[in-house]
C-alpha positions as a Markdown table, in Angstrom:
| # | Residue | x | y | z |
|---|---|---|---|---|
| 1 | Met | -11.5 | 28.9 | 6.7 |
| 2 | Gln | -11.7 | 30.0 | 3.1 |
| 3 | Phe | -9.2 | 27.2 | 2.1 |
| 4 | Leu | -11.2 | 24.6 | 3.9 |
| 5 | Gln | -14.5 | 25.9 | 2.3 |
| 6 | Gln | -12.9 | 25.7 | -1.1 |
| 7 | Leu | -11.6 | 22.2 | -0.4 |
| 8 | Val | -14.9 | 21.0 | 0.6 |
| 9 | Asn | -16.6 | 22.6 | -2.5 |
| 10 | Thr | -14.3 | 20.5 | -4.7 |
| 11 | Ile | -15.3 | 17.3 | -3.2 |
| 12 | Ser | -17.9 | 15.4 | -5.2 |
| 13 | Leu | -20.2 | 12.9 | -3.6 |
| 14 | Asn | -21.4 | 11.4 | -6.9 |
| 15 | Ser | -21.8 | 7.6 | -6.6 |
| 16 | Asn | -21.9 | 4.9 | -9.2 |
| 17 | Phe | -22.7 | 1.3 | -9.7 |
| 18 | Ala | -19.0 | 0.3 | -9.8 |
| 19 | Gly | -18.4 | 2.1 | -6.6 |
| 20 | Leu | -21.2 | 0.1 | -4.9 |
| 21 | Ile | -19.8 | -3.2 | -6.2 |
| 22 | Ala | -16.3 | -2.3 | -5.0 |
| 23 | Thr | -17.6 | -1.5 | -1.7 |
| 24 | Val | -19.3 | -4.9 | -1.4 |
| 25 | Leu | -16.1 | -6.7 | -2.7 |
| 26 | Leu | -14.0 | -4.7 | -0.2 |
| 27 | Val | -16.2 | -5.6 | 2.8 |
| 28 | Phe | -16.1 | -9.3 | 1.8 |
| 29 | Trp | -12.4 | -9.2 | 1.3 |
| 30 | Tyr | -11.8 | -7.9 | 4.8 |
| 31 | Trp | -14.3 | -10.3 | 6.2 |
| 32 | Leu | -12.2 | -13.1 | 4.7 |
| 33 | Ile | -8.8 | -11.8 | 5.9 |
| 34 | Trp | -9.7 | -10.1 | 9.1 |
| 35 | Pro | -6.9 | -10.7 | 11.6 |
| 36 | Gln | -8.8 | -11.3 | 14.7 |
| 37 | Lys | -5.9 | -12.5 | 16.9 |
| 38 | Gln | -3.5 | -9.6 | 15.7 |
| 39 | Phe | -6.3 | -7.1 | 16.2 |
| 40 | Ser | -6.9 | -8.2 | 19.8 |
| 41 | Glu | -3.2 | -8.1 | 20.4 |
| 42 | Leu | -3.2 | -4.6 | 19.1 |
| 43 | Leu | -5.9 | -3.4 | 21.3 |
| 44 | Ala | -4.1 | -4.8 | 24.3 |
| 45 | Ser | -0.8 | -3.4 | 23.6 |
| 46 | Gly | 0.0 | 0.4 | 23.9 |
| 47 | Lys | 3.3 | 0.0 | 22.3 |
| 48 | Lys | 1.9 | -1.7 | 19.2 |
| 49 | Gln | -0.8 | 1.0 | 19.0 |
| 50 | Ser | 2.0 | 3.7 | 19.1 |
| 51 | Arg | 3.8 | 1.9 | 16.2 |
| 52 | Val | 0.6 | 1.7 | 14.2 |
| 53 | Phe | -0.1 | 5.4 | 14.8 |
| 54 | Ile | 3.4 | 6.4 | 13.7 |
| 55 | Ala | 3.3 | 4.1 | 10.6 |
| 56 | Thr | -0.2 | 5.4 | 9.6 |
| 57 | Phe | 1.0 | 9.0 | 10.0 |
| 58 | Ile | 4.0 | 8.6 | 7.8 |
| 59 | Ile | 2.2 | 6.5 | 5.1 |
| 60 | Asn | -0.7 | 9.1 | 5.0 |
| 61 | Ala | 1.8 | 11.9 | 4.6 |
| 62 | Leu | 3.6 | 9.8 | 1.8 |
| 63 | Trp | 0.5 | 9.3 | -0.1 |
| 64 | Leu | -0.7 | 13.0 | 0.1 |
| 65 | Ile | 2.6 | 14.1 | -1.4 |
| 66 | Asn | 1.6 | 13.2 | -5.0 |
| 67 | Ala | 1.8 | 14.5 | -8.5 |
| 68 | Ser | -1.3 | 14.8 | -10.6 |
| 69 | Val | -0.9 | 13.7 | -14.3 |
| 70 | Thr | -4.6 | 14.2 | -15.4 |
| 71 | Ala | -8.0 | 13.5 | -13.8 |
| 72 | Gln | -7.8 | 10.1 | -11.8 |
| 73 | Ile | -4.2 | 9.6 | -12.7 |
| 74 | His | -2.1 | 10.5 | -9.7 |
| 75 | Val | 1.3 | 9.3 | -8.8 |
| 76 | His | 2.6 | 8.8 | -5.3 |
| 77 | Phe | 4.7 | 6.4 | -3.2 |
| 78 | Leu | 3.0 | 3.6 | -1.4 |
| 79 | Gly | 5.1 | 2.3 | 1.5 |
| 80 | Leu | 2.9 | -0.9 | 1.6 |
| 81 | Val | 5.9 | -3.2 | 1.9 |
| 82 | Val | 7.2 | -1.6 | 5.1 |
| 83 | Leu | 3.6 | -2.0 | 6.6 |
| 84 | Met | 3.5 | -5.6 | 5.5 |
| 85 | Leu | 6.9 | -6.5 | 7.0 |
| 86 | Met | 6.1 | -4.5 | 10.2 |
| 87 | Phe | 2.6 | -5.7 | 10.8 |
| 88 | Gly | 1.9 | -8.7 | 8.5 |
| 89 | Trp | -0.1 | -8.4 | 5.2 |
| 90 | Arg | -3.5 | -8.7 | 6.8 |
| 91 | Met | -3.0 | -6.0 | 9.4 |
| 92 | Ala | -1.2 | -3.8 | 6.9 |
| 93 | Ser | -4.3 | -4.1 | 4.6 |
| 94 | Ile | -6.3 | -2.5 | 7.5 |
| 95 | Ile | -3.8 | 0.1 | 8.5 |
| 96 | Ala | -3.6 | 1.3 | 4.9 |
| 97 | Leu | -7.3 | 2.1 | 4.7 |
| 98 | Leu | -7.0 | 5.6 | 6.4 |
| 99 | Pro | -4.4 | 6.8 | 3.9 |
| 100 | Val | -6.8 | 5.6 | 1.2 |
| 101 | Leu | -9.7 | 7.6 | 2.7 |
| 102 | Phe | -7.6 | 10.7 | 2.9 |
| 103 | Phe | -6.4 | 10.2 | -0.6 |
| 104 | Ala | -9.8 | 9.6 | -2.1 |
| 105 | Thr | -11.2 | 12.5 | -0.3 |
| 106 | Phe | -8.6 | 15.3 | -0.7 |
| 107 | Val | -6.6 | 14.1 | -3.8 |
| 108 | Leu | -9.2 | 12.3 | -6.0 |
| 109 | Lys | -11.9 | 14.5 | -4.6 |
| 110 | Gln | -14.2 | 11.4 | -4.9 |
| 111 | Pro | -14.6 | 10.0 | -1.3 |
| 112 | Leu | -17.1 | 7.5 | -2.6 |
| 113 | Asp | -14.5 | 6.0 | -4.8 |
| 114 | Phe | -12.6 | 4.9 | -1.5 |
| 115 | Ala | -13.4 | 1.2 | -2.0 |
| 116 | Leu | -12.3 | 1.2 | -5.7 |
| 117 | Tyr | -8.9 | 2.9 | -4.9 |
| 118 | Ala | -8.5 | 0.6 | -1.8 |
| 119 | Ile | -8.8 | -2.5 | -4.0 |
| 120 | Phe | -6.3 | -1.4 | -6.6 |
| 121 | Ala | -3.9 | 0.6 | -4.3 |
| 122 | Val | -3.9 | -1.7 | -1.2 |
| 123 | Cys | -5.6 | -5.0 | -1.4 |
| 124 | Val | -4.2 | -6.3 | -4.7 |
| 125 | Pro | -0.7 | -5.0 | -4.4 |
| 126 | Leu | -0.4 | -6.3 | -0.8 |
| 127 | Phe | -1.7 | -9.7 | -1.6 |
| 128 | Val | 0.7 | -10.0 | -4.5 |
| 129 | Cys | 3.6 | -8.8 | -2.4 |
| 130 | Phe | 2.8 | -11.2 | 0.4 |
| 131 | Thr | 2.6 | -14.1 | -2.2 |
| 132 | Phe | 6.0 | -13.1 | -3.6 |
| 133 | Tyr | 7.5 | -12.6 | -0.1 |
| 134 | Ser | 6.2 | -16.0 | 1.0 |
| 135 | Gln | 7.6 | -17.8 | -2.1 |
| 136 | Cys | 11.0 | -16.2 | -1.6 |
| 137 | Phe | 11.1 | -17.3 | 2.0 |
| 138 | Lys | 10.1 | -20.8 | 0.9 |
| 139 | Phe | 12.5 | -21.3 | -2.1 |
| 140 | Leu | 15.5 | -18.9 | -1.3 |
| 141 | Pro | 18.1 | -19.1 | 1.3 |
| 142 | His | 17.4 | -17.6 | 4.6 |
| 143 | His | 19.9 | -14.8 | 4.4 |
| 144 | Leu | 19.7 | -11.2 | 5.5 |
| 145 | Phe | 20.5 | -10.0 | 2.1 |
| 146 | Ile | 17.7 | -12.1 | 0.7 |
| 147 | Phe | 15.3 | -10.7 | 3.2 |
| 148 | Ile | 16.2 | -7.0 | 2.5 |
| 149 | Phe | 16.8 | -7.2 | -1.2 |
| 150 | Phe | 13.9 | -9.6 | -2.3 |
| 151 | Gly | 11.5 | -9.1 | 0.7 |
| 152 | Ala | 11.8 | -5.3 | 0.8 |
| 153 | Phe | 13.5 | -3.8 | -2.3 |
| 154 | Ile | 12.3 | -6.0 | -5.2 |
| 155 | Asn | 8.9 | -6.5 | -3.4 |
| 156 | Ala | 8.4 | -2.7 | -3.2 |
| 157 | Phe | 9.1 | -2.3 | -6.9 |
| 158 | Leu | 6.5 | -5.0 | -7.5 |
| 159 | Ser | 3.9 | -3.2 | -5.4 |
| 160 | Met | 4.3 | -0.1 | -7.5 |
| 161 | Leu | 4.1 | -2.2 | -10.7 |
| 162 | Val | 1.0 | -4.0 | -9.6 |
| 163 | His | -0.7 | -0.8 | -8.5 |
| 164 | Ile | -0.2 | 1.1 | -11.6 |
| 165 | Val | -0.9 | -1.7 | -14.1 |
| 166 | Ser | -4.2 | -2.7 | -12.2 |
| 167 | Trp | -5.3 | 1.0 | -11.9 |
| 168 | Ala | -4.5 | 1.7 | -15.5 |
| 169 | Leu | -6.6 | -1.4 | -16.5 |
| 170 | Trp | -9.5 | 0.0 | -14.4 |
| 171 | Leu | -9.3 | 3.4 | -16.1 |
| 172 | Asn | -9.1 | 1.8 | -19.5 |
| 173 | Leu | -12.3 | -0.1 | -18.8 |
| 174 | Ser | -14.3 | 2.5 | -16.9 |
| 175 | Thr | -13.2 | 5.8 | -18.6 |
| 176 | Asp | -12.4 | 7.4 | -21.9 |
| 177 | Tyr | -8.7 | 6.8 | -21.5 |
| 178 | Asp | -7.4 | 4.5 | -24.3 |
| 179 | Trp | -4.6 | 2.2 | -23.7 |
| 180 | Ser | -2.0 | 4.1 | -25.8 |
| 181 | Tyr | -2.6 | 7.3 | -23.8 |
| 182 | Leu | -2.3 | 5.3 | -20.5 |
| 183 | Ala | 0.9 | 3.7 | -21.7 |
| 184 | Asp | 2.5 | 6.9 | -22.8 |
| 185 | Asn | 1.4 | 9.0 | -19.7 |
| 186 | Tyr | 1.1 | 6.6 | -16.9 |
| 187 | Leu | 2.7 | 3.2 | -17.4 |
| 188 | Ile | 5.8 | 4.9 | -18.5 |
| 189 | Leu | 6.2 | 6.2 | -15.0 |
| 190 | Ile | 6.6 | 2.7 | -13.5 |
| 191 | Pro | 10.5 | 2.6 | -13.5 |
| 192 | Leu | 10.5 | 6.4 | -12.4 |
| 193 | Leu | 8.4 | 5.5 | -9.4 |
| 194 | Gly | 9.3 | 1.8 | -8.9 |
| 195 | Phe | 13.0 | 2.3 | -8.2 |
| 196 | Pro | 12.5 | 5.2 | -5.6 |
| 197 | Glu | 9.8 | 3.1 | -4.0 |
| 198 | Ala | 12.1 | 0.0 | -3.8 |
| 199 | Leu | 15.0 | 2.3 | -2.4 |
| 200 | Leu | 12.6 | 3.9 | 0.2 |
| 201 | Asn | 11.2 | 0.6 | 1.5 |
| 202 | Gly | 14.6 | -1.1 | 1.3 |
| 203 | Met | 16.2 | 1.6 | 3.3 |
| 204 | Ala | 13.4 | 1.7 | 5.9 |
| 205 | Ile | 13.7 | -2.1 | 6.4 |
| 206 | Thr | 17.4 | -2.0 | 6.7 |
| 207 | Ile | 17.2 | 0.6 | 9.5 |
| 208 | Leu | 14.5 | -1.5 | 11.3 |
| 209 | Val | 16.6 | -4.6 | 11.1 |
| 210 | Val | 19.6 | -2.7 | 12.6 |
| 211 | Tyr | 17.8 | -0.6 | 15.2 |
| 212 | Arg | 14.3 | -2.0 | 15.8 |
| 213 | Pro | 14.1 | -5.7 | 14.7 |
| 214 | Glu | 11.4 | -6.4 | 17.2 |
| 215 | Trp | 9.2 | -4.0 | 15.1 |
| 216 | Leu | 9.3 | -6.4 | 12.3 |
| 217 | Tyr | 6.4 | -9.0 | 12.1 |
| 218 | Asp | 8.2 | -12.2 | 11.4 |
| 219 | Tyr | 11.8 | -11.3 | 11.4 |
| 220 | Ser | 14.2 | -13.3 | 13.7 |
| 221 | Asp | 17.9 | -13.3 | 14.1 |
| 222 | Arg | 17.6 | -17.0 | 14.6 |
| 223 | Thr | 16.4 | -17.4 | 11.1 |
| 224 | Tyr | 18.7 | -15.1 | 9.2 |
| 225 | Phe | 22.0 | -15.2 | 11.3 |
| 226 | Trp | 22.1 | -18.5 | 13.1 |
| 227 | Lys | 23.3 | -21.5 | 11.2 |
| 228 | Gln | 20.7 | -24.3 | 11.1 |
């Protein structure tokens, strides 16, 4: 009880204008991308609900295992590409909101910054990763190696790159952190986090392709194994 009380006492409920604007933008974004059909299918399928629960639990645990550099600068793995390849980028954007809420509350200690962090840690990286994935599918050969290496491995590195760079830009604009400090203490971590993130997502997708291909959103043996 004393631990919980100390935890609650450290949480700040201070709001600001940027947080309000971010909330409005976040609501508008989810209104634009809301996957009505997928959401209805999820509500009607107990198996899909179980997969969402398992994925959410794992991603949430992954996010809470973080290292703090300084105030507002935290590093953790994302796992967004696995979510995207399992549920599609729109549904993945919704599923990732719970980890963002826990992270903003118990790590950032600023639950009212939930919308800000959701934009820079979920919405922007996922949209960029979806764009990259769709272009790879369009222009590269439909081969299993391409799916795993570009769709999962490279894409996961890209998600970490986009997240760190976009969050650093926001910190530079909204706080006293100058760009040289962010470059020396935050941006320098991109390769240290990006490659393990790529390996983690690549391994997870490889396992799913082998043992649970039906769990992947748009994967098909017909596409990647059968000659057209």
